KEGU-607506 format. One record per residue (C-alpha): chain; residue number from 1; x, y, z; residue in one letter. Coordinates in nm, 3 decimals. Layout:
<pt><chain>A</chain><resi>NUM</resi><c1>X</c1><c2>Y</c2><c3>Z</c3><resn>a</resn></pt>
...
//
This chain:
<pt><chain>A</chain><resi>1</resi><c1>0.287</c1><c2>5.481</c2><c3>3.038</c3><resn>m</resn></pt>
<pt><chain>A</chain><resi>2</resi><c1>0.217</c1><c2>5.854</c2><c3>3.056</c3><resn>k</resn></pt>
<pt><chain>A</chain><resi>3</resi><c1>0.540</c1><c2>5.911</c2><c3>3.243</c3><resn>k</resn></pt>
<pt><chain>A</chain><resi>4</resi><c1>0.748</c1><c2>5.731</c2><c3>2.984</c3><resn>i</resn></pt>
<pt><chain>A</chain><resi>5</resi><c1>0.578</c1><c2>5.923</c2><c3>2.699</c3><resn>t</resn></pt>
<pt><chain>A</chain><resi>6</resi><c1>0.640</c1><c2>6.259</c2><c3>2.861</c3><resn>t</resn></pt>
<pt><chain>A</chain><resi>7</resi><c1>1.002</c1><c2>6.177</c2><c3>2.926</c3><resn>h</resn></pt>
<pt><chain>A</chain><resi>8</resi><c1>1.088</c1><c2>6.041</c2><c3>2.577</c3><resn>f</resn></pt>
<pt><chain>A</chain><resi>9</resi><c1>0.860</c1><c2>6.260</c2><c3>2.363</c3><resn>l</resn></pt>
<pt><chain>A</chain><resi>10</resi><c1>1.096</c1><c2>6.567</c2><c3>2.377</c3><resn>p</resn></pt>
<pt><chain>A</chain><resi>11</resi><c1>1.393</c1><c2>6.354</c2><c3>2.277</c3><resn>f</resn></pt>
<pt><chain>A</chain><resi>12</resi><c1>1.197</c1><c2>6.194</c2><c3>1.995</c3><resn>f</resn></pt>
<pt><chain>A</chain><resi>13</resi><c1>1.078</c1><c2>6.530</c2><c3>1.862</c3><resn>l</resn></pt>
<pt><chain>A</chain><resi>14</resi><c1>1.434</c1><c2>6.669</c2><c3>1.886</c3><resn>l</resn></pt>
<pt><chain>A</chain><resi>15</resi><c1>1.561</c1><c2>6.375</c2><c3>1.686</c3><resn>f</resn></pt>
<pt><chain>A</chain><resi>16</resi><c1>1.298</c1><c2>6.421</c2><c3>1.420</c3><resn>l</resn></pt>
<pt><chain>A</chain><resi>17</resi><c1>1.382</c1><c2>6.788</c2><c3>1.384</c3><resn>l</resn></pt>
<pt><chain>A</chain><resi>18</resi><c1>1.760</c1><c2>6.759</c2><c3>1.380</c3><resn>t</resn></pt>
<pt><chain>A</chain><resi>19</resi><c1>1.807</c1><c2>6.428</c2><c3>1.191</c3><resn>a</resn></pt>
<pt><chain>A</chain><resi>20</resi><c1>1.764</c1><c2>6.570</c2><c3>0.837</c3><resn>p</resn></pt>
<pt><chain>A</chain><resi>21</resi><c1>1.983</c1><c2>6.882</c2><c3>0.890</c3><resn>l</resn></pt>
<pt><chain>A</chain><resi>22</resi><c1>2.288</c1><c2>6.893</c2><c3>0.670</c3><resn>g</resn></pt>
<pt><chain>A</chain><resi>23</resi><c1>2.232</c1><c2>6.550</c2><c3>0.508</c3><resn>l</resn></pt>
<pt><chain>A</chain><resi>24</resi><c1>2.235</c1><c2>6.538</c2><c3>0.129</c3><resn>q</resn></pt>
<pt><chain>A</chain><resi>25</resi><c1>2.124</c1><c2>6.233</c2><c3>-0.064</c3><resn>a</resn></pt>
<pt><chain>A</chain><resi>26</resi><c1>2.410</c1><c2>6.019</c2><c3>-0.186</c3><resn>g</resn></pt>
<pt><chain>A</chain><resi>27</resi><c1>2.679</c1><c2>6.157</c2><c3>0.045</c3><resn>e</resn></pt>
<pt><chain>A</chain><resi>28</resi><c1>2.886</c1><c2>5.936</c2><c3>0.271</c3><resn>n</resn></pt>
<pt><chain>A</chain><resi>29</resi><c1>2.866</c1><c2>6.078</c2><c3>0.617</c3><resn>h</resn></pt>
<pt><chain>A</chain><resi>30</resi><c1>3.072</c1><c2>5.810</c2><c3>0.783</c3><resn>s</resn></pt>
<pt><chain>A</chain><resi>31</resi><c1>3.421</c1><c2>5.875</c2><c3>0.892</c3><resn>s</resn></pt>
<pt><chain>A</chain><resi>32</resi><c1>3.508</c1><c2>5.520</c2><c3>0.801</c3><resn>f</resn></pt>
<pt><chain>A</chain><resi>33</resi><c1>3.593</c1><c2>5.422</c2><c3>0.440</c3><resn>p</resn></pt>
<pt><chain>A</chain><resi>34</resi><c1>3.334</c1><c2>5.211</c2><c3>0.262</c3><resn>e</resn></pt>
<pt><chain>A</chain><resi>35</resi><c1>3.425</c1><c2>4.836</c2><c3>0.280</c3><resn>p</resn></pt>
<pt><chain>A</chain><resi>36</resi><c1>3.537</c1><c2>4.674</c2><c3>-0.041</c3><resn>a</resn></pt>
<pt><chain>A</chain><resi>37</resi><c1>3.297</c1><c2>4.405</c2><c3>-0.166</c3><resn>v</resn></pt>
<pt><chain>A</chain><resi>38</resi><c1>3.472</c1><c2>4.076</c2><c3>-0.116</c3><resn>n</resn></pt>
<pt><chain>A</chain><resi>39</resi><c1>3.363</c1><c2>3.869</c2><c3>-0.409</c3><resn>t</resn></pt>
<pt><chain>A</chain><resi>40</resi><c1>3.511</c1><c2>3.518</c2><c3>-0.396</c3><resn>p</resn></pt>
<pt><chain>A</chain><resi>41</resi><c1>3.729</c1><c2>3.450</c2><c3>-0.702</c3><resn>t</resn></pt>
<pt><chain>A</chain><resi>42</resi><c1>3.747</c1><c2>3.111</c2><c3>-0.864</c3><resn>l</resn></pt>
<pt><chain>A</chain><resi>43</resi><c1>3.900</c1><c2>3.042</c2><c3>-1.205</c3><resn>d</resn></pt>
<pt><chain>A</chain><resi>44</resi><c1>3.614</c1><c2>2.877</c2><c3>-1.404</c3><resn>l</resn></pt>
<pt><chain>A</chain><resi>45</resi><c1>3.735</c1><c2>2.966</c2><c3>-1.751</c3><resn>s</resn></pt>
<pt><chain>A</chain><resi>46</resi><c1>3.873</c1><c2>2.613</c2><c3>-1.821</c3><resn>e</resn></pt>
<pt><chain>A</chain><resi>47</resi><c1>3.634</c1><c2>2.415</c2><c3>-1.604</c3><resn>m</resn></pt>
<pt><chain>A</chain><resi>48</resi><c1>3.351</c1><c2>2.207</c2><c3>-1.742</c3><resn>d</resn></pt>
<pt><chain>A</chain><resi>49</resi><c1>3.020</c1><c2>2.163</c2><c3>-1.561</c3><resn>i</resn></pt>
<pt><chain>A</chain><resi>50</resi><c1>3.100</c1><c2>1.807</c2><c3>-1.429</c3><resn>e</resn></pt>
<pt><chain>A</chain><resi>51</resi><c1>3.426</c1><c2>1.928</c2><c3>-1.276</c3><resn>a</resn></pt>
<pt><chain>A</chain><resi>52</resi><c1>3.244</c1><c2>2.229</c2><c3>-1.120</c3><resn>f</resn></pt>
<pt><chain>A</chain><resi>53</resi><c1>2.973</c1><c2>2.004</c2><c3>-0.975</c3><resn>m</resn></pt>
<pt><chain>A</chain><resi>54</resi><c1>3.246</c1><c2>1.780</c2><c3>-0.814</c3><resn>a</resn></pt>
<pt><chain>A</chain><resi>55</resi><c1>3.439</c1><c2>2.082</c2><c3>-0.678</c3><resn>l</resn></pt>
<pt><chain>A</chain><resi>56</resi><c1>3.483</c1><c2>2.083</c2><c3>-0.304</c3><resn>t</resn></pt>
<pt><chain>A</chain><resi>57</resi><c1>3.629</c1><c2>2.344</c2><c3>-0.064</c3><resn>p</resn></pt>
<pt><chain>A</chain><resi>58</resi><c1>3.916</c1><c2>2.098</c2><c3>0.003</c3><resn>k</resn></pt>
<pt><chain>A</chain><resi>59</resi><c1>4.005</c1><c2>2.087</c2><c3>-0.372</c3><resn>a</resn></pt>
<pt><chain>A</chain><resi>60</resi><c1>3.994</c1><c2>2.465</c2><c3>-0.387</c3><resn>i</resn></pt>
<pt><chain>A</chain><resi>61</resi><c1>4.226</c1><c2>2.490</c2><c3>-0.078</c3><resn>k</resn></pt>
<pt><chain>A</chain><resi>62</resi><c1>4.473</c1><c2>2.250</c2><c3>-0.246</c3><resn>q</resn></pt>
<pt><chain>A</chain><resi>63</resi><c1>4.469</c1><c2>2.437</c2><c3>-0.577</c3><resn>a</resn></pt>
<pt><chain>A</chain><resi>64</resi><c1>4.492</c1><c2>2.785</c2><c3>-0.424</c3><resn>r</resn></pt>
<pt><chain>A</chain><resi>65</resi><c1>4.709</c1><c2>2.707</c2><c3>-0.129</c3><resn>g</resn></pt>
<pt><chain>A</chain><resi>66</resi><c1>4.498</c1><c2>2.923</c2><c3>0.096</c3><resn>a</resn></pt>
<pt><chain>A</chain><resi>67</resi><c1>4.214</c1><c2>2.864</c2><c3>0.333</c3><resn>k</resn></pt>
<pt><chain>A</chain><resi>68</resi><c1>3.858</c1><c2>2.880</c2><c3>0.188</c3><resn>v</resn></pt>
<pt><chain>A</chain><resi>69</resi><c1>3.639</c1><c2>3.119</c2><c3>0.388</c3><resn>t</resn></pt>
<pt><chain>A</chain><resi>70</resi><c1>3.292</c1><c2>3.037</c2><c3>0.512</c3><resn>l</resn></pt>
<pt><chain>A</chain><resi>71</resi><c1>3.146</c1><c2>3.282</c2><c3>0.265</c3><resn>r</resn></pt>
<pt><chain>A</chain><resi>72</resi><c1>3.323</c1><c2>3.111</c2><c3>-0.023</c3><resn>e</resn></pt>
<pt><chain>A</chain><resi>73</resi><c1>3.196</c1><c2>2.770</c2><c3>0.088</c3><resn>r</resn></pt>
<pt><chain>A</chain><resi>74</resi><c1>2.840</c1><c2>2.891</c2><c3>0.105</c3><resn>i</resn></pt>
<pt><chain>A</chain><resi>75</resi><c1>2.862</c1><c2>3.070</c2><c3>-0.233</c3><resn>v</resn></pt>
<pt><chain>A</chain><resi>76</resi><c1>3.010</c1><c2>2.749</c2><c3>-0.390</c3><resn>l</resn></pt>
<pt><chain>A</chain><resi>77</resi><c1>2.719</c1><c2>2.535</c2><c3>-0.268</c3><resn>r</resn></pt>
<pt><chain>A</chain><resi>78</resi><c1>2.464</c1><c2>2.797</c2><c3>-0.372</c3><resn>m</resn></pt>
<pt><chain>A</chain><resi>79</resi><c1>2.620</c1><c2>2.816</c2><c3>-0.724</c3><resn>a</resn></pt>
<pt><chain>A</chain><resi>80</resi><c1>2.626</c1><c2>2.438</c2><c3>-0.754</c3><resn>q</resn></pt>
<pt><chain>A</chain><resi>81</resi><c1>2.253</c1><c2>2.426</c2><c3>-0.659</c3><resn>n</resn></pt>
<pt><chain>A</chain><resi>82</resi><c1>2.181</c1><c2>2.689</c2><c3>-0.924</c3><resn>e</resn></pt>
<pt><chain>A</chain><resi>83</resi><c1>2.367</c1><c2>2.487</c2><c3>-1.187</c3><resn>v</resn></pt>
<pt><chain>A</chain><resi>84</resi><c1>2.169</c1><c2>2.178</c2><c3>-1.093</c3><resn>r</resn></pt>
<pt><chain>A</chain><resi>85</resi><c1>1.842</c1><c2>2.372</c2><c3>-1.126</c3><resn>k</resn></pt>
<pt><chain>A</chain><resi>86</resi><c1>1.933</c1><c2>2.507</c2><c3>-1.466</c3><resn>k</resn></pt>
<pt><chain>A</chain><resi>87</resi><c1>2.044</c1><c2>2.162</c2><c3>-1.589</c3><resn>l</resn></pt>
<pt><chain>A</chain><resi>88</resi><c1>1.714</c1><c2>2.010</c2><c3>-1.483</c3><resn>r</resn></pt>
<pt><chain>A</chain><resi>89</resi><c1>1.526</c1><c2>2.282</c2><c3>-1.678</c3><resn>k</resn></pt>
<pt><chain>A</chain><resi>90</resi><c1>1.749</c1><c2>2.218</c2><c3>-1.980</c3><resn>g</resn></pt>
<pt><chain>A</chain><resi>91</resi><c1>1.887</c1><c2>2.575</c2><c3>-1.981</c3><resn>e</resn></pt>
<pt><chain>A</chain><resi>92</resi><c1>2.235</c1><c2>2.669</c2><c3>-2.091</c3><resn>e</resn></pt>
<pt><chain>A</chain><resi>93</resi><c1>2.476</c1><c2>2.735</c2><c3>-1.805</c3><resn>v</resn></pt>
<pt><chain>A</chain><resi>94</resi><c1>2.749</c1><c2>2.998</c2><c3>-1.807</c3><resn>q</resn></pt>
<pt><chain>A</chain><resi>95</resi><c1>2.963</c1><c2>2.901</c2><c3>-1.511</c3><resn>l</resn></pt>
<pt><chain>A</chain><resi>96</resi><c1>3.158</c1><c2>3.223</c2><c3>-1.463</c3><resn>e</resn></pt>
<pt><chain>A</chain><resi>97</resi><c1>2.860</c1><c2>3.448</c2><c3>-1.491</c3><resn>a</resn></pt>
<pt><chain>A</chain><resi>98</resi><c1>2.645</c1><c2>3.226</c2><c3>-1.267</c3><resn>l</resn></pt>
<pt><chain>A</chain><resi>99</resi><c1>2.915</c1><c2>3.207</c2><c3>-0.999</c3><resn>y</resn></pt>
<pt><chain>A</chain><resi>100</resi><c1>2.967</c1><c2>3.579</c2><c3>-0.997</c3><resn>k</resn></pt>
<pt><chain>A</chain><resi>101</resi><c1>2.592</c1><c2>3.644</c2><c3>-0.978</c3><resn>e</resn></pt>
<pt><chain>A</chain><resi>102</resi><c1>2.554</c1><c2>3.395</c2><c3>-0.693</c3><resn>t</resn></pt>
<pt><chain>A</chain><resi>103</resi><c1>2.847</c1><c2>3.558</c2><c3>-0.507</c3><resn>a</resn></pt>
<pt><chain>A</chain><resi>104</resi><c1>2.693</c1><c2>3.899</c2><c3>-0.540</c3><resn>s</resn></pt>
<pt><chain>A</chain><resi>105</resi><c1>2.353</c1><c2>3.767</c2><c3>-0.438</c3><resn>d</resn></pt>
<pt><chain>A</chain><resi>106</resi><c1>2.475</c1><c2>3.632</c2><c3>-0.108</c3><resn>f</resn></pt>
<pt><chain>A</chain><resi>107</resi><c1>2.450</c1><c2>3.854</c2><c3>0.200</c3><resn>s</resn></pt>
<pt><chain>A</chain><resi>108</resi><c1>2.653</c1><c2>3.729</c2><c3>0.495</c3><resn>f</resn></pt>
<pt><chain>A</chain><resi>109</resi><c1>2.469</c1><c2>3.965</c2><c3>0.736</c3><resn>g</resn></pt>
<pt><chain>A</chain><resi>110</resi><c1>2.137</c1><c2>3.819</c2><c3>0.622</c3><resn>g</resn></pt>
<pt><chain>A</chain><resi>111</resi><c1>2.272</c1><c2>3.466</c2><c3>0.673</c3><resn>f</resn></pt>
<pt><chain>A</chain><resi>112</resi><c1>2.379</c1><c2>3.556</c2><c3>1.024</c3><resn>l</resn></pt>
<pt><chain>A</chain><resi>113</resi><c1>2.038</c1><c2>3.707</c2><c3>1.096</c3><resn>l</resn></pt>
<pt><chain>A</chain><resi>114</resi><c1>1.861</c1><c2>3.397</c2><c3>0.986</c3><resn>g</resn></pt>
<pt><chain>A</chain><resi>115</resi><c1>2.101</c1><c2>3.161</c2><c3>1.162</c3><resn>f</resn></pt>
<pt><chain>A</chain><resi>116</resi><c1>2.093</c1><c2>3.330</c2><c3>1.498</c3><resn>f</resn></pt>
<pt><chain>A</chain><resi>117</resi><c1>1.739</c1><c2>3.473</c2><c3>1.506</c3><resn>l</resn></pt>
<pt><chain>A</chain><resi>118</resi><c1>1.550</c1><c2>3.220</c2><c3>1.294</c3><resn>g</resn></pt>
<pt><chain>A</chain><resi>119</resi><c1>1.218</c1><c2>3.344</c2><c3>1.155</c3><resn>i</resn></pt>
<pt><chain>A</chain><resi>120</resi><c1>1.257</c1><c2>3.671</c2><c3>1.335</c3><resn>i</resn></pt>
<pt><chain>A</chain><resi>121</resi><c1>1.581</c1><c2>3.722</c2><c3>1.148</c3><resn>g</resn></pt>
<pt><chain>A</chain><resi>122</resi><c1>1.417</c1><c2>3.660</c2><c3>0.819</c3><resn>v</resn></pt>
<pt><chain>A</chain><resi>123</resi><c1>1.151</c1><c2>3.915</c2><c3>0.907</c3><resn>l</resn></pt>
<pt><chain>A</chain><resi>124</resi><c1>1.423</c1><c2>4.166</c2><c3>0.994</c3><resn>i</resn></pt>
<pt><chain>A</chain><resi>125</resi><c1>1.599</c1><c2>4.084</c2><c3>0.670</c3><resn>a</resn></pt>
<pt><chain>A</chain><resi>126</resi><c1>1.286</c1><c2>4.195</c2><c3>0.478</c3><resn>l</resn></pt>
<pt><chain>A</chain><resi>127</resi><c1>1.394</c1><c2>4.548</c2><c3>0.566</c3><resn>l</resn></pt>
<pt><chain>A</chain><resi>128</resi><c1>1.726</c1><c2>4.500</c2><c3>0.372</c3><resn>f</resn></pt>
<pt><chain>A</chain><resi>129</resi><c1>1.604</c1><c2>4.358</c2><c3>0.045</c3><resn>g</resn></pt>
<pt><chain>A</chain><resi>130</resi><c1>1.578</c1><c2>4.036</c2><c3>-0.156</c3><resn>k</resn></pt>
<pt><chain>A</chain><resi>131</resi><c1>1.939</c1><c2>3.938</c2><c3>-0.122</c3><resn>k</resn></pt>
<pt><chain>A</chain><resi>132</resi><c1>1.931</c1><c2>3.954</c2><c3>0.250</c3><resn>a</resn></pt>
<pt><chain>A</chain><resi>133</resi><c1>1.602</c1><c2>3.763</c2><c3>0.274</c3><resn>v</resn></pt>
<pt><chain>A</chain><resi>134</resi><c1>1.732</c1><c2>3.480</c2><c3>0.062</c3><resn>r</resn></pt>
<pt><chain>A</chain><resi>135</resi><c1>2.052</c1><c2>3.459</c2><c3>0.268</c3><resn>s</resn></pt>
<pt><chain>A</chain><resi>136</resi><c1>1.854</c1><c2>3.470</c2><c3>0.592</c3><resn>a</resn></pt>
<pt><chain>A</chain><resi>137</resi><c1>1.642</c1><c2>3.181</c2><c3>0.468</c3><resn>l</resn></pt>
<pt><chain>A</chain><resi>138</resi><c1>1.956</c1><c2>2.980</c2><c3>0.403</c3><resn>y</resn></pt>
<pt><chain>A</chain><resi>139</resi><c1>2.076</c1><c2>3.071</c2><c3>0.755</c3><resn>g</resn></pt>
<pt><chain>A</chain><resi>140</resi><c1>1.746</c1><c2>2.962</c2><c3>0.915</c3><resn>m</resn></pt>
<pt><chain>A</chain><resi>141</resi><c1>1.745</c1><c2>2.634</c2><c3>0.725</c3><resn>v</resn></pt>
<pt><chain>A</chain><resi>142</resi><c1>2.108</c1><c2>2.577</c2><c3>0.841</c3><resn>t</resn></pt>
<pt><chain>A</chain><resi>143</resi><c1>2.000</c1><c2>2.652</c2><c3>1.200</c3><resn>q</resn></pt>
<pt><chain>A</chain><resi>144</resi><c1>1.711</c1><c2>2.409</c2><c3>1.174</c3><resn>l</resn></pt>
<pt><chain>A</chain><resi>145</resi><c1>1.927</c1><c2>2.130</c2><c3>1.032</c3><resn>i</resn></pt>
<pt><chain>A</chain><resi>146</resi><c1>2.195</c1><c2>2.176</c2><c3>1.305</c3><resn>i</resn></pt>
<pt><chain>A</chain><resi>147</resi><c1>1.921</c1><c2>2.188</c2><c3>1.569</c3><resn>g</resn></pt>
<pt><chain>A</chain><resi>148</resi><c1>1.764</c1><c2>1.869</c2><c3>1.428</c3><resn>l</resn></pt>
<pt><chain>A</chain><resi>149</resi><c1>2.092</c1><c2>1.692</c2><c3>1.428</c3><resn>i</resn></pt>
<pt><chain>A</chain><resi>150</resi><c1>2.164</c1><c2>1.798</c2><c3>1.789</c3><resn>a</resn></pt>
<pt><chain>A</chain><resi>151</resi><c1>1.813</c1><c2>1.687</c2><c3>1.896</c3><resn>w</resn></pt>
<pt><chain>A</chain><resi>152</resi><c1>1.855</c1><c2>1.346</c2><c3>1.730</c3><resn>v</resn></pt>
<pt><chain>A</chain><resi>153</resi><c1>2.203</c1><c2>1.306</c2><c3>1.882</c3><resn>a</resn></pt>
<pt><chain>A</chain><resi>154</resi><c1>2.077</c1><c2>1.390</c2><c3>2.229</c3><resn>s</resn></pt>
<pt><chain>A</chain><resi>155</resi><c1>1.792</c1><c2>1.135</c2><c3>2.206</c3><resn>r</resn></pt>
<pt><chain>A</chain><resi>156</resi><c1>2.005</c1><c2>0.847</c2><c3>2.118</c3><resn>g</resn></pt>
//
């Protein structure tokens, strides 16, 4: 242990001393452009709640003529669950606002963390904020459901 500490301590100290040099808060230091936020779009202006609840990715594909991405499928299901919750509570539902809010609340990176790493992924997602944790929980539940289905299928 002493040998490892003596070898890596100088590099660690060098990193601590040089990391803050030249960095100003709010600047983009990456040579890559910032990615555009890909918010799924769905025309909900003329859609009532019953039609939205019956909406499926297949119907969206037929209406749009383009493939529905995995992110859009997940956001659609999350938005439908939110509508169900609000209707049970007797609250008023604004479909467009709710769908956009759900789309912005979903973190695909958090979902992948939860899906591939399970509870460890959820714990890692805690470092990235509330949106990532929620998405990681969805990913972990998805992993558990798929694992349960695979386990039942292998038993029978």
